[in-house]
C-alpha positions as CSV (number, residue, x, y, z in Angstrom):
1,M,-86.6,-14.0,-5.7
2,A,-88.3,-17.4,-5.6
3,L,-90.2,-18.5,-2.5
4,G,-91.9,-21.9,-3.0
5,S,-93.9,-21.7,-6.2
6,I,-94.5,-18.0,-5.9
7,Q,-92.3,-15.5,-7.9
8,F,-91.9,-12.6,-5.5
9,G,-91.7,-9.0,-6.6
10,Q,-94.8,-7.4,-8.1
11,G,-97.9,-8.7,-6.3
12,F,-100.2,-10.5,-8.7
13,A,-103.2,-10.4,-6.3
14,S,-102.6,-7.0,-4.6
15,G,-100.8,-5.2,-7.4
16,M,-98.4,-3.8,-4.8
17,D,-94.5,-3.6,-5.5
18,Y,-93.4,-5.4,-2.4
19,R,-89.8,-5.5,-3.6
20,A,-89.6,-1.8,-3.7
21,I,-91.0,-1.6,-0.2
22,I,-88.5,-4.1,1.2
23,D,-85.6,-2.4,-0.7
24,A,-86.6,1.0,0.8
25,V,-86.6,-0.6,4.3
26,L,-83.2,-2.2,3.7
27,Q,-81.7,1.0,2.4
28,A,-82.8,2.8,5.5
29,G,-81.2,0.1,7.6
30,R,-77.9,0.5,5.7
31,V,-77.5,4.2,6.6
32,P,-75.3,3.3,9.7
33,I,-73.2,1.0,7.4
34,N,-72.3,4.0,5.2
35,T,-71.4,6.0,8.2
36,I,-69.2,3.2,9.6
37,Q,-67.6,2.6,6.1
38,G,-66.7,6.3,6.1
39,R,-64.9,5.8,9.4
40,I,-63.0,2.8,7.9
41,D,-61.9,4.9,5.0
42,T,-60.7,7.6,7.4
43,F,-58.8,5.0,9.4
44,E,-57.2,3.6,6.2
45,K,-56.1,7.0,5.1
46,A,-54.7,7.8,8.5
47,K,-52.8,4.5,8.6
48,A,-51.4,5.2,5.1
49,S,-50.3,8.7,6.2
50,F,-48.3,7.3,9.1
51,G,-46.8,4.8,6.6
52,T,-45.7,7.7,4.5
53,F,-44.3,9.5,7.6
54,S,-42.4,6.3,8.6
55,G,-41.0,6.0,5.1
56,L,-39.8,9.6,5.2
57,L,-38.0,9.0,8.5
58,D,-36.4,5.8,7.2
59,D,-35.2,7.7,4.2
60,F,-33.7,10.3,6.5
61,V,-31.9,7.7,8.5
62,S,-30.6,5.9,5.4
63,K,-29.0,9.2,4.3
64,L,-27.5,9.7,7.7
65,E,-26.0,6.3,7.5
66,G,-24.4,7.2,4.2
67,L,-22.8,10.2,5.9
68,D,-21.8,8.3,9.1
69,D,-18.4,7.6,7.7
70,S,-15.1,8.9,9.0
71,A,-13.8,9.1,5.4
72,K,-16.6,11.7,4.7
73,V,-16.5,13.8,7.8
74,A,-12.9,13.4,8.9
75,G,-11.2,12.1,5.9
76,R,-7.7,12.6,4.4
77,A,-6.8,13.4,0.8
78,A,-3.6,12.2,-0.7
79,S,-2.0,14.0,-3.6
80,L,1.3,13.3,-5.4
81,S,3.6,15.7,-7.3
82,S,3.7,13.0,-10.0
83,T,1.6,9.9,-10.7
84,D,3.9,8.5,-13.3
85,S,5.3,5.8,-11.0
86,L,2.8,5.5,-8.2
87,T,-0.6,6.5,-6.8
88,A,-1.7,7.0,-3.2
89,T,-4.9,6.8,-1.2
90,A,-5.4,7.8,2.4
91,T,-7.8,6.9,5.2
92,S,-8.9,9.0,8.2
93,K,-6.1,7.3,10.2
94,A,-3.4,9.0,8.1
95,A,-1.5,11.8,9.6
96,A,-1.5,15.1,7.7
97,G,1.9,15.9,6.4
98,T,4.4,15.8,3.5
99,Y,6.5,12.7,2.6
100,E,9.3,12.3,0.1
101,I,9.2,9.1,-1.8
102,N,11.7,7.4,-4.2
103,V,10.9,4.0,-5.8
104,T,14.0,2.1,-6.9
105,Q,12.1,-0.9,-8.4
106,I,8.7,-2.4,-8.3
107,A,7.8,-6.0,-7.3
108,Q,7.9,-8.4,-10.1
109,A,6.7,-12.0,-10.7
110,H,9.3,-14.5,-11.9
111,R,8.8,-15.2,-15.6
112,V,10.6,-17.6,-18.0
113,R,10.0,-18.7,-21.6
114,S,10.5,-21.9,-23.5
115,D,12.2,-22.4,-26.8
116,G,9.8,-22.0,-29.7
117,L,7.9,-24.8,-31.4
118,S,6.1,-24.5,-34.7
119,D,2.7,-25.6,-33.3
120,R,1.2,-25.7,-29.8
121,Y,-1.0,-28.7,-30.5
122,S,1.4,-31.0,-32.2
123,P,3.5,-33.6,-30.3
124,L,6.7,-31.7,-30.6
125,V,7.9,-31.7,-27.0
126,S,10.6,-34.3,-26.4
127,D,10.2,-36.8,-23.6
128,G,11.5,-35.6,-20.3
129,T,10.6,-34.2,-16.9
130,I,9.7,-30.6,-15.9
131,T,9.6,-29.6,-12.2
132,I,8.6,-26.2,-11.1
133,Q,8.2,-24.9,-7.5
134,A,7.2,-21.4,-6.6
135,G,8.2,-20.2,-3.2
136,G,6.1,-21.7,-0.5
137,Y,4.0,-23.9,-2.9
138,N,4.2,-27.6,-3.6
139,Q,6.3,-28.8,-6.5
140,I,4.7,-29.3,-9.9
141,T,6.0,-32.3,-11.8
142,V,5.1,-32.9,-15.5
143,N,6.4,-36.2,-16.9
144,V,6.3,-35.5,-20.7
145,S,6.2,-38.5,-23.0
146,A,4.6,-39.7,-26.2
147,A,3.2,-42.6,-24.3
148,N,1.4,-40.2,-21.9
149,G,0.1,-38.2,-24.8
150,N,1.1,-35.0,-23.2
151,N,3.9,-34.1,-25.5
152,S,2.4,-30.9,-26.9
153,L,3.0,-27.4,-25.8
154,Q,-0.7,-27.0,-24.9
155,A,-0.8,-30.2,-22.8
156,V,2.2,-29.1,-20.8
157,A,0.6,-25.7,-20.1
158,D,-2.7,-27.4,-19.1
159,E,-0.9,-29.7,-16.6
160,I,0.9,-26.7,-15.0
161,N,-2.3,-24.7,-14.6
162,N,-4.3,-27.6,-13.4
163,A,-1.8,-28.2,-10.6
164,D,-2.9,-24.8,-9.1
165,E,0.4,-24.4,-7.2
166,G,1.2,-20.7,-7.6
167,V,2.4,-21.0,-11.2
168,I,0.6,-19.8,-14.4
169,A,1.4,-21.0,-17.9
170,T,0.3,-19.3,-21.1
171,I,1.2,-19.6,-24.8
172,V,2.2,-16.7,-27.0
173,N,3.2,-16.6,-30.7
174,D,6.1,-14.4,-31.8
175,G,5.0,-14.4,-35.4
176,T,6.8,-17.6,-36.2
177,D,6.7,-20.0,-33.2
178,D,4.5,-20.8,-30.2
179,I,6.3,-20.1,-26.9
180,L,5.4,-21.3,-23.4
181,I,5.5,-18.5,-20.8
182,V,5.6,-19.6,-17.2
183,R,5.3,-17.2,-14.3
184,S,4.8,-17.0,-10.6
185,E,1.3,-16.2,-9.6
186,K,2.5,-13.7,-6.9
187,T,5.1,-11.0,-7.0
188,G,8.1,-10.9,-4.7
189,A,11.5,-12.5,-4.3
190,A,10.1,-15.2,-1.9
191,K,7.7,-16.4,-4.7
192,G,10.4,-17.0,-7.3
193,M,10.4,-20.3,-9.1
194,T,12.9,-23.2,-9.0
195,I,12.8,-24.9,-12.4
196,S,14.3,-28.1,-13.8
197,D,13.6,-29.1,-17.4
198,T,15.0,-32.1,-19.3
199,T,12.8,-31.6,-22.4
200,N,13.5,-29.6,-25.5
201,L,11.6,-26.6,-24.0
202,N,14.6,-25.6,-22.0
203,L,12.6,-23.6,-19.4
204,D,15.6,-23.7,-17.0
205,A,18.0,-22.1,-19.5
206,S,19.5,-18.9,-18.1
207,G,18.9,-17.2,-21.4
208,N,15.2,-17.9,-21.2
209,V,14.6,-15.9,-18.0
210,L,12.3,-13.0,-18.9
211,Q,12.0,-11.5,-15.5
212,A,13.7,-12.4,-12.2
213,A,11.5,-12.5,-9.1
214,Q,12.0,-9.3,-7.1
215,D,10.6,-7.2,-4.3
216,A,9.6,-3.6,-4.5
217,Q,12.2,-1.3,-3.1
218,L,11.5,2.3,-2.1
219,D,12.3,4.8,0.5
220,V,10.1,7.2,2.4
221,D,11.8,10.2,3.9
222,G,15.1,8.3,3.7
223,V,13.8,5.1,5.3
224,S,14.4,2.0,3.1
225,I,11.3,-0.2,2.6
226,T,11.0,-3.6,0.9
227,S,7.7,-5.0,-0.1
228,A,6.7,-8.3,-1.9
229,S,3.7,-6.5,-3.3
230,N,3.3,-3.3,-5.3
231,S,0.5,-2.3,-2.9
232,V,2.4,-0.9,0.0
233,T,0.3,-0.3,3.1
234,G,2.7,-0.2,6.0
235,A,5.2,2.5,5.0
236,I,3.0,5.5,6.0
237,Q,0.2,5.1,8.5
238,G,-3.2,5.2,6.9
239,V,-1.8,5.5,3.3
240,T,-1.7,2.9,0.6
241,L,1.0,3.4,-2.1
242,S,0.3,1.6,-5.4
243,L,3.6,1.3,-7.3
244,T,3.6,1.1,-11.1
245,G,7.3,1.9,-11.9
246,A,10.6,3.3,-10.7
247,T,10.7,7.0,-10.1
248,T,13.2,9.2,-11.9
249,S,13.2,11.8,-9.2
250,T,11.7,12.3,-5.7
251,V,8.0,12.3,-5.6
252,T,6.3,14.4,-2.9
253,L,3.2,13.0,-1.2
254,N,0.9,15.5,0.5
255,V,-1.7,14.1,3.0
256,T,-4.2,16.8,3.8
257,E,-7.5,17.1,5.6
258,D,-10.3,16.3,3.2
259,T,-12.3,19.4,4.1
260,E,-14.3,19.6,0.9
261,T,-15.8,16.1,1.4
262,A,-16.6,17.0,5.0
263,K,-18.3,20.3,3.9
264,Q,-20.4,18.4,1.4
265,S,-21.4,15.9,4.0
266,L,-22.6,18.7,6.3
267,Q,-24.6,20.2,3.5
268,D,-26.1,16.8,2.7
269,F,-27.1,16.5,6.3
270,V,-28.8,19.9,6.2
271,D,-30.7,18.9,3.0
272,A,-31.8,15.6,4.5
273,Y,-33.1,17.3,7.7
274,N,-34.9,20.0,5.8
275,E,-36.8,17.4,3.8
276,V,-38.2,16.1,7.1
277,N,-38.9,19.6,8.3
278,D,-40.7,20.5,5.2
279,Y,-43.0,17.6,5.7
280,F,-43.8,18.8,9.2
281,D,-44.3,22.3,7.8
282,Q,-46.8,21.0,5.3
283,Q,-48.7,18.9,7.9
284,F,-49.0,21.7,10.4
285,G,-49.2,24.5,7.8
286,T,-53.0,25.4,7.5
287,A,-56.0,24.8,9.6
288,E,-57.7,22.9,6.7
289,F,-54.7,20.6,6.2
290,R,-54.4,20.0,10.0
291,A,-58.0,19.1,10.1
292,A,-57.7,16.6,7.2
293,S,-54.3,15.1,8.3
294,A,-54.2,12.3,10.9
295,V,-50.4,12.9,11.2
296,A,-50.9,16.6,12.0
297,G,-53.5,15.7,14.6
298,S,-51.1,13.4,16.4
299,L,-49.5,14.7,19.6
300,T,-46.8,12.0,19.0
301,V,-45.8,13.5,15.7
302,R,-45.8,17.0,17.1
303,Q,-43.4,15.7,19.9
304,V,-41.2,14.1,17.2
305,Q,-40.8,17.4,15.5
306,L,-39.8,19.0,18.8
307,D,-37.4,16.2,19.7
308,L,-35.6,16.5,16.3
309,Q,-35.3,20.2,16.7
310,A,-33.8,19.7,20.1
311,I,-31.2,17.4,18.8
312,V,-30.0,20.1,16.4
313,T,-29.3,22.4,19.3
314,D,-28.2,19.8,21.9
315,K,-24.6,19.5,23.1
316,V,-23.0,16.2,22.4
317,T,-22.1,14.4,25.6
318,G,-18.8,12.6,26.1
319,I,-16.7,15.2,24.4
320,P,-13.9,16.7,26.6
321,S,-14.3,20.3,27.7
322,G,-13.0,22.8,25.3
323,K,-13.7,20.7,22.2
324,L,-16.4,21.2,19.6
325,S,-19.6,19.7,20.8
326,T,-22.6,21.4,18.9
327,L,-23.8,21.7,15.3
328,S,-23.9,25.4,15.7
329,E,-20.1,25.5,16.2
330,L,-19.8,23.7,12.9
331,G,-21.9,26.4,11.2
332,I,-25.3,24.6,11.3
333,S,-28.2,26.5,12.9
334,F,-31.9,27.3,12.4
335,A,-32.8,29.8,9.7
336,D,-34.3,33.1,10.8
337,D,-37.4,32.8,8.6
338,G,-39.4,30.8,11.2
339,T,-39.8,27.7,8.9
340,G,-37.9,25.4,11.1
341,R,-35.4,24.7,8.4
342,I,-31.6,24.6,9.1
343,E,-28.8,26.2,7.1
344,F,-25.1,25.7,6.8
345,E,-22.8,28.7,7.2
346,S,-19.6,27.2,5.6
347,S,-17.5,30.2,6.6
348,K,-17.7,29.1,10.2
349,F,-16.5,25.6,9.2
350,D,-13.7,27.1,7.2
351,A,-12.6,29.1,10.2
352,L,-12.4,25.9,12.3
353,V,-10.2,24.3,9.7
354,D,-8.0,27.3,9.6
355,A,-7.7,27.1,13.4
356,G,-6.6,23.4,13.2
357,R,-9.8,22.0,14.7
358,F,-10.9,19.8,11.8
359,D,-10.2,16.6,13.7
360,E,-12.9,17.6,16.3
361,V,-15.7,17.6,13.6
362,A,-16.1,13.8,13.6
363,A,-16.8,13.7,17.4
364,V,-19.8,16.0,16.9
365,L,-21.3,14.1,14.0
366,M,-20.4,10.4,14.6
367,S,-20.3,8.0,17.5
368,T,-16.6,8.1,18.3
369,G,-14.2,8.2,21.2
370,S,-10.9,9.6,22.3
371,T,-8.3,8.6,24.8
372,T,-5.8,10.6,26.9
373,D,-3.0,8.0,26.9
374,S,-1.3,7.2,23.6
375,S,-1.0,3.5,24.6
376,V,-4.8,3.2,24.6
377,V,-6.9,3.5,21.4
378,F,-10.6,3.8,21.1
379,D,-12.0,1.0,18.8
380,S,-15.8,1.2,19.0
381,S,-18.9,1.5,21.1
382,S,-22.5,0.3,20.7
383,S,-25.9,1.6,21.2
384,R,-25.7,0.2,24.8
385,T,-22.7,2.4,25.6
386,V,-23.6,5.5,27.6
387,A,-21.8,8.6,26.4
388,G,-19.3,9.8,29.0
389,T,-15.7,9.6,30.2
390,Y,-14.3,6.5,31.8
391,A,-10.9,5.7,33.6
392,I,-8.7,2.9,32.2
393,T,-6.5,0.8,34.4
394,V,-4.3,-2.0,33.2
395,S,-3.0,-4.8,35.4
396,Q,-1.6,-7.2,32.8
397,A,-0.2,-6.7,29.3
398,A,-1.3,-8.8,26.4
399,E,1.3,-11.2,25.0
400,R,1.6,-13.4,21.9
401,A,2.5,-17.1,22.0
402,D,6.2,-17.3,21.1
403,V,8.4,-20.4,20.8
404,A,12.2,-20.0,20.4
405,G,15.1,-22.3,19.7
406,S,17.5,-22.9,22.5
407,T,20.6,-21.2,20.9
408,A,21.7,-19.1,18.0
409,I,22.0,-20.9,14.7
410,A,25.6,-21.0,13.4
411,A,26.7,-18.6,10.7
412,G,27.2,-21.5,8.3
413,G,23.6,-22.7,8.9
414,I,22.2,-26.1,9.9
415,T,24.4,-29.1,9.1
416,Q,21.7,-31.6,8.1
417,N,18.2,-31.6,6.6
418,E,15.6,-30.8,9.2
419,N,11.8,-30.8,9.2
420,L,9.8,-28.5,11.5
421,S,6.2,-29.3,12.5
422,V,4.4,-26.1,13.4
423,E,1.0,-26.0,15.0
424,L,-1.2,-22.9,15.6
425,N,-4.3,-24.0,17.5
426,S,-5.8,-26.6,15.1
427,S,-3.7,-25.8,12.1
428,T,-0.6,-27.9,11.4
429,L,2.2,-27.3,8.9
430,S,5.4,-29.2,8.0
431,V,8.3,-27.2,6.6
432,A,11.4,-28.9,5.1
433,L,14.7,-27.2,5.7
434,T,17.9,-28.1,3.9
435,A,21.5,-28.6,5.2
436,G,23.3,-25.2,4.8
437,D,20.1,-23.1,5.4
438,T,21.1,-20.1,7.5
439,I,18.8,-18.3,10.0
440,T,17.8,-15.9,7.1
441,D,16.9,-18.9,4.8
442,I,15.0,-20.6,7.6
443,V,12.9,-17.5,8.5
444,S,12.2,-16.9,4.8
445,K,11.0,-20.5,4.2
446,L,8.8,-20.6,7.3
447,N,7.2,-17.2,6.5
448,S,6.6,-18.3,2.9
449,A,4.9,-21.4,4.1
450,F,2.8,-19.5,6.7
451,D,1.7,-17.0,4.0
452,L,0.8,-19.7,1.5
453,N,-1.2,-21.8,4.0
454,G,-2.9,-18.9,5.7
455,M,-1.3,-19.7,9.1
456,Q,-1.3,-16.5,11.2
457,A,2.2,-16.9,12.5
458,T,5.6,-15.3,11.9
459,A,9.1,-16.5,12.1
460,Y,11.8,-14.1,13.0
461,D,15.5,-13.9,13.9
462,S,16.5,-12.6,17.3
463,S,20.3,-12.4,17.4
464,G,20.5,-15.7,15.5
465,V,17.9,-17.5,17.6
466,L,14.9,-18.8,15.6
467,H,11.5,-17.6,17.0
468,I,8.0,-18.6,15.8
469,R,5.3,-16.4,17.1
470,A,1.5,-16.1,16.7
471,D,0.4,-13.0,14.9
472,N,-2.5,-12.4,17.3
473,Y,-2.4,-11.7,21.0
474,G,-4.2,-13.6,23.7
475,D,-4.8,-17.0,25.2
476,D,-6.9,-18.0,22.3
477,Y,-3.7,-18.8,20.4
478,T,-1.2,-21.5,21.2
479,V,2.0,-22.3,19.2
480,R,3.5,-25.8,19.2
481,V,6.8,-26.6,17.4
482,T,8.7,-29.9,17.0
483,S,11.7,-30.8,14.9
484,D,12.9,-34.3,13.7
485,V,16.4,-33.3,14.7
486,A,17.6,-33.4,18.3
487,D,18.8,-30.2,19.8
488,L,22.5,-30.5,20.8
489,G,22.8,-26.9,21.7
490,D,25.7,-26.4,19.3
491,G,24.0,-24.1,16.7
492,N,24.1,-26.8,14.0
493,S,20.3,-27.2,14.2
494,T,17.4,-24.9,14.6
495,G,17.5,-25.5,18.4
496,I,13.9,-26.6,18.5
497,G,14.6,-30.3,19.2
498,T,12.4,-33.3,19.2
499,T,10.5,-32.5,22.4
500,Q,7.5,-30.3,21.5
501,L,7.9,-26.7,22.6
502,T,4.6,-24.9,23.5
503,D,3.5,-21.4,24.4
504,T,0.1,-19.8,24.8
505,G,-0.6,-16.1,24.6
506,I,-2.0,-13.8,27.4
507,D,-5.0,-11.5,27.3
508,V,-4.8,-8.0,28.6
509,A,-6.5,-7.4,31.9
510,G,-7.8,-4.3,33.5
511,T,-10.9,-2.1,34.2
512,I,-13.0,0.5,32.4
513,G,-14.8,3.0,34.5
514,G,-13.9,1.1,37.7
515,Q,-15.5,-2.1,36.5
516,A,-13.6,-5.3,35.6
517,A,-13.4,-5.4,31.8
518,Q,-13.2,-8.5,29.6
519,G,-9.8,-9.0,28.0
520,I,-9.5,-10.5,24.5
521,G,-6.0,-10.2,23.1
522,Q,-5.1,-6.6,23.4
523,Q,-8.7,-5.4,23.7
524,L,-10.6,-4.5,26.8
525,I,-14.4,-4.7,26.5
526,G,-16.7,-2.9,28.9
527,A,-18.7,-5.0,31.3
528,D,-22.2,-6.1,30.3
529,G,-25.1,-4.2,31.9
530,T,-22.9,-1.2,32.8
531,D,-22.6,2.2,31.2
532,M,-19.5,0.9,29.5
533,D,-21.4,-2.1,27.9
534,G,-20.2,-2.4,24.3
535,L,-17.2,-0.1,24.7
536,I,-14.0,-1.6,23.2
537,V,-10.5,-0.1,23.5
538,S,-7.1,-1.6,22.4
539,V,-4.3,-1.4,25.0
540,Y,-0.7,-1.4,23.7
541,A,0.9,-1.7,27.1
542,T,3.9,-3.6,28.2
543,A,4.8,-5.0,31.6
544,A,7.4,-2.2,31.9
545,S,4.9,0.5,31.1
546,I,2.3,-0.9,33.5
547,T,4.8,-0.7,36.3
548,A,6.0,2.8,35.3
549,K,2.4,4.2,35.2
550,G,1.1,2.2,38.2
551,G,-1.6,0.8,36.0
552,D,-3.1,4.2,35.2
553,F,-3.7,4.6,31.5
554,G,-5.8,7.8,31.5
555,T,-9.4,7.9,30.3
556,V,-11.6,7.2,27.3
557,G,-14.3,9.6,26.3
558,V,-17.3,8.3,24.3
559,S,-19.6,10.6,22.4
560,A,-22.8,9.4,20.8
561,G,-22.7,12.0,18.0
562,I,-25.5,13.9,16.4
563,F,-26.1,11.4,13.6
564,E,-26.5,8.6,16.2
565,A,-28.9,10.7,18.2
566,F,-31.1,11.2,15.2
567,K,-30.9,7.5,14.3
568,D,-31.8,6.4,17.8
569,K,-34.8,8.8,17.9
570,V,-36.1,7.6,14.5
571,D,-35.5,3.9,15.2
572,G,-37.7,4.2,18.2
573,L,-40.4,5.5,16.0
574,T,-40.1,3.3,12.9
575,D,-39.1,-0.1,14.4
576,P,-41.3,-2.5,12.5
577,Y,-42.1,-4.6,15.6
578,E,-42.2,-2.2,18.6
579,G,-41.9,1.3,17.1
580,V,-44.3,4.1,18.0
581,I,-45.6,4.3,14.5
582,K,-46.2,0.6,14.3
583,T,-48.3,0.9,17.6
584,I,-50.3,3.7,16.1
585,Q,-50.9,1.8,12.8
586,D,-51.9,-1.3,14.9
587,S,-54.5,0.8,16.7
588,Y,-56.0,1.9,13.4
589,D,-56.1,-1.8,12.3
590,D,-57.9,-2.6,15.5
591,S,-60.4,0.2,14.9
592,I,-60.9,-1.0,11.3
593,E,-61.5,-4.6,12.5
594,V,-64.1,-3.5,15.1
595,A,-65.8,-1.3,12.5
596,Q,-65.9,-4.1,9.9
597,Q,-67.3,-6.4,12.5
598,R,-70.1,-3.9,13.2
599,I,-70.8,-3.7,9.5
600,D,-70.9,-7.5,9.2
601,S,-73.3,-7.6,12.2
602,I,-75.7,-5.0,10.6
603,E,-75.5,-6.8,7.2
604,A,-76.4,-10.1,8.9
605,A,-79.3,-8.5,10.7
606,L,-80.6,-6.9,7.5
607,T,-80.4,-10.3,5.7
608,R,-82.5,-11.9,8.4
609,K,-85.0,-9.0,8.2
610,E,-85.2,-9.2,4.4
611,E,-86.0,-13.0,4.6
612,L,-88.6,-12.3,7.2
613,M,-90.3,-9.5,5.2
614,V,-90.3,-11.7,2.1
615,R,-92.1,-14.4,4.0
616,Q,-94.6,-12.0,5.5
617,F,-95.4,-10.3,2.1
618,S,-95.6,-13.7,0.4
619,A,-98.1,-14.8,3.1
620,A,-100.1,-11.6,2.7
621,E,-100.2,-12.0,-1.1
622,Q,-101.5,-15.6,-0.8
623,A,-104.1,-14.4,1.7
624,I,-105.3,-11.7,-0.6
625,A,-105.4,-14.2,-3.5
626,Q,-107.6,-16.5,-1.4
627,L,-109.9,-13.7,-0.4
628,Q,-110.2,-12.7,-4.1
629,Q,-111.1,-16.3,-5.0
630,L,-113.7,-16.5,-2.1
631,Q,-115.2,-13.2,-3.3
632,Q,-115.5,-14.5,-6.8
633,S,-117.2,-17.7,-5.5
634,L,-119.7,-15.8,-3.3
635,G,-120.5,-13.5,-6.3
636,S,-121.3,-16.6,-8.4
637,V,-123.6,-18.0,-5.7
638,A,-125.5,-14.7,-5.3
639,K,-126.3,-14.7,-9.0
């Protein structure tokens, strides 16, 4: 190191290695730093070990969330005696049973063809006008002419497709000619096309119809069903039928309890739990490992292990007496080998299924609920809902907004064209009716328009009287309807009239657990800040049933479920902001910071000491050099 003009290190005057002396002093001074750095390394490893522990718990919860599905623990399986004409899927809402199905016809989209032309790109289409309107969509008009430059087959197809009004045009070649195929985008009789064509394509020729628009027709257990789609969801509760063709004989549908998927879910839970248990077993296994593991030395972690073990044996609250309420009843219990692992005895589960108790399994595993009155259905609960049983009272039934004409429409239909303006909240729609339209025609036109425009309303016929009703219940929905034809009360019009008719729905009203609940449509929602906070039930009551029952609609029982108990426990540990593990890791960070500050302080003090020692040894070296010069001078004088 340089100090002034003197190069410091080996003393020129004294011959002493001052650098070695200073380094030895500094090395001795750094002994505490090495000790503190060792502590930091220990803190870092401890923090990392808790990170590993947190990751293991998060992985455990993610596996539980994958199992927390009614389709996996209380699902239904659908099987058909033949899949030649249809397939079926079932949800947990499906009732186990056997159904006889016959499909007469499947839903079809309306399809027509043109006459053939020798080339799709050449100007071979004669001048004229093509109009196409699919049910509920706006009319498409193509004015074909050489002057417009759109008199090729391809140009006509492009204009139809660009209109985007429920009609699709394609071109095929039959080996000789190019042919325009026009079809409805959607299946069903209501989506059929009305076509007029004055060109040489002859799209409106009766002989050019490839497929008439039609609804699917089937019967389930002798009940006739019509569907505009081949995906039929309303015929059997919880079952979707996908139709592919007409059946040649009766097809039997069996809806059964999906016990195999449930058993696999239980085994998957056991495996996930045992992964966590094996980690604990490793941490607490030997004295050497315990001494080296920060996790094993934590009382918090030890308590976590005990808490998770307790959940395995705990009884689930909120389940009615006499129902399954523990994992041990499902066949899950601790192994006898003292390892803390759990095992699944599937024979116990099979015995429950044989006893008709499969539906009770979900309440043990999942957050769920049950009601004692068939008019009330449990929808959901939240982490704020306290497991338990709560009384339901209903004082007012929910209603839908419903506007009706004044009188029944005559059998011959309306006698003049009429336009109805329908409003649902902020959505407005105008529907044109034609003289001669019967009540059936009017309902069909209105519903097609509602469907096309996404308006959540339904028109229906009540003894010849036209009704327009909101699909949803509650006072959030208001229907307003106006006609441009006066209502004379003679059945020759829709009976709506030129004065706007208005109706607003009504929310259900009642209590849950003795506390006033919030009513939204048909749902009652538990009061904030109470044990029922976050609890939601749907109430299918009528004014008559409320009177008959005196407002008493039984009880709703809420169970947290084993999966939820595990997730709540783990979430309290692994929450990235306020979790127990985050607090522990923060404490290690604090300790690391304090230790590093101590190291920095010692390093700063040693730096200052080094600078001081350098100056002192430099001064000593200079003094020795001066003495040596003086000695040499005195020696010269003496001679």
